[in-house]
C-alpha positions in Angstrom: 72.4 -54.3 -11.1 69.7 -53.0 -13.4 68.9 -55.1 -16.4 69.9 -54.7 -20.0 67.1 -55.9 -22.2 67.0 -56.4 -25.9 64.4 -58.4 -27.8 65.3 -59.2 -31.4 62.0 -60.8 -32.4 58.4 -59.7 -31.8 56.4 -61.6 -29.3 52.7 -61.0 -29.0 51.1 -61.6 -25.6 47.5 -61.2 -24.7 47.4 -59.9 -21.1 44.3 -58.6 -19.4 45.3 -55.7 -17.2 43.4 -53.1 -15.1 45.5 -50.2 -16.4 43.1 -48.0 -18.3 42.7 -45.7 -15.4 46.5 -45.0 -15.8 46.5 -45.1 -19.6 43.5 -42.9 -20.5 43.2 -39.2 -19.9 40.4 -36.7 -20.2 41.6 -35.8 -23.7 40.9 -39.4 -24.8 37.3 -39.1 -23.9 37.0 -35.7 -25.6 38.4 -37.2 -28.8 35.4 -39.5 -29.2 32.9 -36.8 -28.3 33.9 -34.3 -31.1 32.3 -34.7 -34.5 33.2 -33.1 -37.8 30.8 -31.9 -40.5 31.1 -34.9 -42.9 28.9 -36.6 -45.4 27.6 -35.8 -48.9 28.9 -32.9 -51.0 25.6 -31.1 -50.8 25.6 -31.4 -47.0 29.1 -30.1 -46.7 28.6 -27.3 -49.2 25.8 -26.0 -47.0 28.0 -26.2 -43.9 25.9 -29.0 -42.5 22.9 -26.6 -42.0 20.2 -29.0 -43.2 18.3 -29.9 -40.0 15.0 -28.4 -41.4 15.8 -28.9 -45.1 16.1 -32.7 -45.3 16.0 -34.6 -48.6 19.7 -35.6 -48.2 21.3 -38.8 -46.8 23.6 -36.9 -44.5 20.9 -34.4 -43.4 19.1 -37.3 -41.7 22.1 -37.6 -39.3 21.2 -34.1 -38.0 17.4 -34.7 -38.0 16.1 -38.2 -38.9 12.8 -36.7 -40.0 14.6 -35.3 -43.0 14.4 -38.6 -44.9 10.6 -38.2 -45.2 11.3 -35.1 -47.4 12.5 -37.5 -50.2 10.0 -38.0 -53.0 11.8 -40.9 -54.7 13.9 -43.9 -53.8 17.4 -42.4 -53.7 21.0 -43.6 -53.3 24.2 -41.5 -52.7 27.9 -42.4 -52.6 30.6 -39.9 -51.6 34.4 -39.9 -51.8 36.6 -37.4 -50.0 40.1 -36.0 -50.0 41.3 -34.9 -46.6 44.3 -32.6 -46.0 45.4 -31.2 -42.7 48.2 -28.8 -42.0 49.5 -28.4 -38.5 51.6 -25.5 -37.2 53.1 -26.1 -33.8 54.6 -23.7 -31.3 56.6 -25.4 -28.6 58.5 -23.0 -26.3 59.0 -20.6 -29.1 60.1 -23.1 -31.7 57.8 -23.3 -34.7 57.3 -26.5 -36.8 54.9 -27.5 -39.6 53.7 -30.9 -40.8 51.0 -32.0 -43.3 48.9 -35.1 -43.9 46.6 -36.1 -46.7 44.3 -39.1 -47.2 41.5 -40.3 -49.5 38.4 -42.1 -48.2 34.9 -43.3 -49.0 33.2 -40.8 -46.8 29.5 -41.8 -47.2 27.2 -44.3 -48.8 23.5 -44.8 -48.3 20.0 -45.0 -49.6 16.4 -44.3 -48.7 13.2 -46.1 -49.9 10.0 -44.1 -50.1 6.5 -45.7 -49.6 3.8 -43.2 -50.7 0.1 -43.5 -49.8 -2.0 -43.4 -52.9 -4.7 -41.5 -51.0 -3.7 -37.9 -51.1 -6.1 -37.0 -48.2 -4.8 -39.7 -45.9 -3.4 -38.7 -42.5 -0.3 -40.8 -43.1 1.0 -39.5 -46.4 4.2 -41.7 -46.6 6.9 -43.4 -44.7 10.6 -44.0 -45.5 13.2 -46.6 -44.7 16.8 -45.5 -44.9 20.3 -46.5 -44.1 23.5 -44.4 -44.3 27.2 -45.0 -43.4 29.4 -42.0 -42.7 32.9 -41.5 -41.7 31.8 -39.1 -38.9 35.4 -38.2 -37.8 38.7 -38.9 -39.5 41.7 -39.3 -37.2 44.2 -39.1 -40.1 46.8 -36.6 -38.8 50.6 -36.0 -38.7 52.3 -33.8 -36.2 56.0 -32.8 -35.7 56.8 -30.7 -32.6 60.2 -29.6 -31.4 61.7 -27.1 -28.9 63.7 -26.6 -25.7 61.8 -27.3 -22.5 62.7 -26.6 -18.9 61.0 -29.9 -18.0 62.3 -33.4 -18.7 60.4 -36.6 -19.6 61.6 -37.9 -16.2 58.3 -36.6 -14.7 56.3 -39.0 -16.8 58.1 -42.0 -15.4 58.3 -40.6 -11.9 54.6 -39.9 -11.9 53.9 -43.6 -12.3 56.7 -44.8 -10.0 55.7 -42.5 -7.1 51.9 -43.0 -7.6 49.2 -40.7 -8.8 45.4 -40.6 -8.9 45.2 -42.4 -5.6 47.4 -45.3 -6.8 50.3 -46.3 -4.5 53.9 -46.1 -5.5 55.5 -49.0 -7.3 57.7 -51.0 -4.9 61.4 -51.3 -5.4 61.1 -55.1 -5.3 58.7 -55.0 -8.2 61.2 -52.9 -10.2 64.1 -55.1 -9.4 62.6 -58.6 -9.6 59.1 -58.3 -11.1 58.1 -60.0 -14.4 57.3 -57.3 -16.9 54.8 -59.5 -18.7 52.5 -59.5 -15.6 52.9 -56.0 -14.5 50.1 -53.4 -14.6 50.5 -50.5 -17.1 51.7 -48.1 -14.3 54.3 -50.7 -13.1 55.5 -51.1 -16.7 56.1 -47.4 -17.1 58.0 -47.2 -13.8 59.9 -50.4 -14.8 61.0 -48.8 -18.1 62.1 -45.6 -16.5 64.0 -47.3 -13.7 65.9 -49.7 -15.9 66.8 -46.8 -18.3 68.2 -44.9 -15.3 65.7 -42.1 -15.6 65.2 -42.2 -11.8 66.7 -43.9 -8.7 65.5 -44.9 -5.3 65.5 -42.2 -2.7 68.5 -42.1 -0.4 68.1 -38.7 1.2 65.0 -39.5 3.3 62.7 -37.4 1.1 58.9 -38.1 1.1 58.9 -39.8 -2.3 60.3 -43.3 -2.9 62.1 -42.2 -6.1 63.9 -39.2 -7.3 65.1 -38.2 -10.8 68.5 -39.2 -12.1 68.3 -36.8 -15.1 70.8 -34.0 -15.3 69.5 -30.8 -13.7 72.0 -28.5 -15.4 69.7 -26.7 -17.9 67.0 -27.1 -20.4 66.1 -30.2 -22.5 65.9 -30.3 -26.3 62.8 -32.3 -27.2 61.0 -33.4 -30.3 58.0 -35.6 -31.0 56.6 -37.1 -34.1 52.9 -38.2 -33.8 51.2 -40.1 -36.6 47.5 -40.8 -36.2 45.3 -43.0 -38.4 41.8 -44.3 -38.2 38.2 -43.1 -38.0 34.9 -42.9 -36.2 32.3 -44.5 -38.5 28.5 -44.4 -38.0 25.8 -46.6 -39.6 22.3 -45.1 -39.3 19.2 -47.2 -39.7 16.4 -44.7 -40.3 12.6 -44.7 -40.2 10.6 -41.5 -40.9 7.0 -40.6 -41.7 5.0 -37.7 -43.2 1.7 -36.7 -41.6 -0.7 -34.6 -43.8 1.3 -32.0 -45.7 3.2 -30.4 -42.9 4.6 -32.7 -40.2 7.6 -35.1 -40.5 8.9 -37.4 -37.7 11.9 -39.7 -37.7 14.2 -42.0 -35.7 17.7 -43.3 -36.3 19.3 -46.3 -34.6 23.0 -45.7 -34.9 25.8 -48.3 -34.8 29.2 -46.7 -34.2 32.6 -48.2 -35.2 35.9 -46.8 -33.9 39.4 -47.6 -35.1 42.3 -45.4 -33.9 46.0 -45.8 -34.2 48.3 -43.4 -32.3 52.1 -43.6 -33.0 54.4 -41.4 -30.9 58.2 -41.2 -31.1 59.4 -38.8 -28.4 63.1 -37.8 -28.3 65.0 -35.9 -25.6 68.5 -34.6 -25.6 69.6 -33.6 -22.1 72.1 -31.0 -23.3 74.6 -32.6 -21.0 77.8 -33.4 -23.0 80.1 -31.5 -20.7 78.8 -33.1 -17.5 78.5 -36.7 -18.5 75.7 -38.9 -17.3 72.5 -39.3 -19.2 72.7 -37.9 -22.8 69.6 -39.0 -24.8 66.3 -40.7 -24.5 63.9 -41.9 -27.1 60.5 -43.3 -26.0 58.3 -45.0 -28.7 54.6 -45.7 -28.2 52.0 -47.4 -30.4 48.4 -47.4 -29.2 45.7 -49.2 -31.2 42.1 -48.5 -29.9 39.1 -50.2 -31.5 35.5 -51.0 -30.6 32.0 -50.0 -31.3 28.8 -48.7 -29.7 25.3 -47.3 -30.3 23.2 -44.2 -30.0 19.7 -43.0 -30.9 18.4 -39.9 -32.8 14.9 -38.5 -32.7 13.6 -35.6 -34.7 10.7 -33.7 -36.2 10.2 -31.1 -38.9 7.1 -28.8 -39.3 6.1 -26.7 -42.2 5.0 -23.5 -40.6 4.1 -22.1 -44.0 4.8 -23.5 -47.5 8.2 -21.7 -47.4 9.2 -21.7 -43.7 10.2 -24.9 -42.0 11.3 -25.6 -38.4 13.1 -28.6 -37.0 14.0 -30.0 -33.6 16.2 -33.1 -33.0 17.8 -34.9 -30.1 20.8 -37.1 -30.3 21.2 -39.4 -27.3 24.6 -40.0 -25.6 26.9 -42.4 -27.5 28.1 -45.4 -25.6 31.4 -46.8 -27.0 32.9 -50.0 -25.8 36.7 -49.8 -26.5 39.8 -51.8 -26.1 43.5 -50.8 -26.3 46.6 -52.6 -27.5 49.9 -51.0 -26.4 53.5 -51.5 -27.7 56.4 -49.6 -26.2 60.1 -49.3 -26.2 62.7 -47.0 -24.6 66.2 -46.2 -25.7 68.8 -44.3 -23.6 72.3 -43.2 -24.1 74.2 -43.0 -20.8 77.9 -44.0 -20.9 78.2 -43.7 -17.1 75.0 -45.4 -16.0 75.6 -49.1 -16.5 79.0 -50.8 -16.5 77.6 -53.8 -18.3 77.1 -51.8 -21.5 80.1 -51.3 -23.6 78.9 -48.2 -25.5 76.4 -46.6 -23.2 73.4 -47.7 -25.2 70.5 -49.0 -23.1 67.7 -50.6 -25.1 64.5 -51.6 -23.3 62.3 -53.4 -25.9 60.0 -56.0 -24.3 58.8 -56.8 -27.9 55.3 -57.4 -26.7 51.8 -56.1 -27.6 49.5 -55.9 -24.6 45.8 -56.2 -25.0 44.2 -54.4 -22.1 40.7 -54.8 -20.6 37.9 -53.1 -22.4 36.1 -50.0 -21.1 33.2 -47.7 -22.0 33.2 -44.0 -23.0 29.9 -42.1 -22.9 29.9 -39.0 -25.0 27.2 -36.3 -24.3 23.9 -36.0 -26.1 23.0 -33.1 -28.3 20.0 -30.9 -29.1 19.6 -29.2 -32.5 17.1 -26.5 -33.5 16.7 -25.6 -37.2 15.0 -23.1 -39.4 14.9 -23.1 -43.2 13.2 -20.8 -45.7 12.5 -22.3 -49.1 12.3 -19.9 -52.1 10.2 -22.4 -54.2 12.5 -24.1 -56.7 15.0 -21.2 -56.7 16.9 -21.7 -53.5 16.9 -21.8 -49.7 18.5 -20.3 -46.6 19.0 -22.6 -43.6 20.3 -22.1 -40.0 21.0 -24.8 -37.4 22.0 -24.3 -33.8 23.2 -27.2 -31.6 23.9 -27.4 -27.8 26.0 -30.1 -26.2 27.0 -30.4 -22.6 30.5 -31.9 -22.7 30.8 -32.0 -18.9 28.6 -35.1 -19.1 31.4 -37.0 -20.9 32.3 -40.0 -18.8 34.4 -43.2 -18.5 32.3 -46.1 -17.1 34.4 -47.6 -14.4 35.1 -46.4 -10.8 38.8 -46.6 -11.7 38.2 -43.4 -13.6 36.9 -41.4 -10.7 39.5 -38.7 -10.8 39.4 -38.5 -14.6 35.6 -38.1 -14.5 36.0 -35.4 -11.9 38.4 -33.6 -14.3 35.9 -33.9 -17.1 33.1 -32.4 -15.0 35.3 -29.6 -13.8 37.1 -28.6 -17.1 34.4 -29.2 -19.8 31.4 -27.0 -20.4 28.3 -26.5 -22.5 29.2 -25.7 -26.1 27.1 -24.3 -28.9 27.5 -24.8 -32.6 26.1 -22.5 -35.3 25.7 -23.7 -38.9 24.4 -21.5 -41.8 23.9 -22.5 -45.4 22.4 -21.4 -48.6 21.7 -23.0 -52.0 20.6 -21.4 -55.3 19.6 -23.1 -58.5 20.2 -21.9 -62.0 18.7 -24.3 -64.6 20.4 -27.6 -63.9 23.1 -26.1 -61.7 23.1 -25.6 -57.9 25.5 -23.2 -56.1 26.0 -23.6 -52.3 27.8 -21.9 -49.5 28.1 -22.5 -45.8 29.5 -21.2 -42.5 30.2 -23.1 -39.3 31.2 -22.0 -35.8 31.7 -24.4 -32.9 32.6 -23.3 -29.4 35.3 -24.9 -27.4 34.2 -27.8 -25.2 36.5 -26.6 -22.5 35.7 -23.9 -19.9 39.1 -22.3 -20.5 38.4 -22.1 -24.2 42.0 -23.0 -25.0 42.8 -26.7 -24.4 40.7 -27.2 -27.5 39.8 -23.9 -29.1 36.8 -22.6 -31.0 36.3 -24.0 -34.6 35.5 -21.8 -37.5 34.9 -23.0 -41.0 33.6 -22.1 -44.5 32.4 -24.2 -47.4 31.2 -24.0 -50.9 30.0 -26.3 -53.6 28.3 -26.8 -56.9 26.0 -29.5 -58.3 24.6 -30.4 -61.6 21.4 -32.4 -62.2 21.1 -34.9 -65.1 17.4 -35.6 -64.5 17.4 -38.9 -62.5 21.0 -38.4 -61.2 23.1 -35.6 -59.8 26.8 -34.9 -59.3 27.9 -32.7 -56.5 31.3 -31.2 -55.6 32.1 -29.4 -52.4 35.1 -27.7 -50.7 35.3 -27.1 -47.0 37.9 -25.3 -44.9 38.0 -25.1 -41.1 40.6 -24.2 -38.4 41.0 -25.0 -34.8 43.8 -24.5 -32.2 44.5 -27.0 -29.4 47.2 -27.8 -26.8 48.9 -31.1 -27.8 51.3 -32.9 -25.4 54.5 -34.2 -26.9 53.8 -37.5 -25.1 50.1 -37.7 -24.8 49.8 -39.8 -21.7 50.4 -37.8 -18.5 52.9 -35.1 -19.5 52.4 -31.5 -18.6 54.2 -29.8 -21.5 52.2 -29.2 -24.6 52.7 -27.4 -27.9 50.1 -25.0 -29.2 49.0 -26.4 -32.5 47.0 -24.7 -35.2 45.2 -27.3 -37.4 43.9 -26.2 -40.8 41.7 -28.7 -42.7 41.0 -28.6 -46.4 38.6 -31.2 -47.8 37.3 -31.9 -51.3 34.2 -34.0 -51.6 32.5 -35.6 -54.6 29.0 -37.2 -54.4 26.9 -39.1 -57.0 23.2 -39.4 -56.4 20.7 -41.4 -58.3 16.9 -41.4 -58.0 15.2 -44.7 -58.7 
């Protein structure tokens, strides 16, 4: 007889598993490859188009030569308010959810060492450091609708084997110790003991077949709450040669902290037929780790007004680890005679720490042009290219996922345009950003379009800058992110307010 499991207290177990090839998907790799335009208020107000402008702590993240534009020792700190509104469409049912957060978005400084000899070849060099929240994962989604497909395919996919992995044996499901199972075996174990599927008895080609009612559609809903960030610490060195050439390098340390909470609910719409009535599957995934990358860049003054820049960002290597907590609830009065009310609760009460793995995000080239109108203002354009098909997981266990990344991802361009105009002590800014989809189909994650504006005031040795940015992007989001085929179409609209304080020393 299938087991009835209930754990009243939380037990934490550290178990090294080889399950990441089953847990991770191509979408997980893409998550760590996408960056947002973050940083100082001036940078955001200009739409991030500062590759040839420089003179800003966040600008050196685009082109590290930009720190050699500084004339004085400078420090900047930035706070931000993030707001995201998600509109989801799942089989014709529309839902809306919002999330807001406040964060220290940036802090950094640069030290300028000038050569007293104005005719020297090496005019100056700079040492800088900058921390930025390069991507915020703060997000809240609610999706609901009626689907022709049940969650049974999630559990059956693991039980019957996928991605070259064999099916889970019936002996493992009946007598195996959950604590020492692989991730795939655990998913099959939960589904089997919640009566989602049964062993095959009709001689079909698969070991297990669904036990879910096949009488109609399934009412489903999912609440997804994400928190966390991608942070980057840049250690910068830049030089100015003569009056027209600037070169720079960044050594970047990356920090990732991501928490994904999913509560998926399915009503089988089966009251008249009996059998399985409801399922609720709760998942908590905590991903953390760090990595490194390298930036190289140069800026040339073609004329006193016209500047050109070129920068290369190396691939980013992130070493990550996952902690997983799961529970499954089912209501099936006819499934298990040992339950008095039909409630089946599978709660192992354990947090599993899985083995670590590496994600390599693609490198990026950025070309920039800026025209400086003396002290009156500027117009700047950046264009970046990134080949997302080079995104990879490190291990051979991810062979089929890496093949999917190569086949579905593509080269993507990003255009950023910005302008700034000064009136006495005030500066007024505007920006535009367009980023192509990283996917060949252009829909799994759609194109991004954004606008920004800002204002700054100078107090002599210090400045206060305020910026507002808006951008929108559509994407397909699965109600249960690991391995399900059904996805809602989600339109995400982001509104950010950023305030920076800069002091020249």
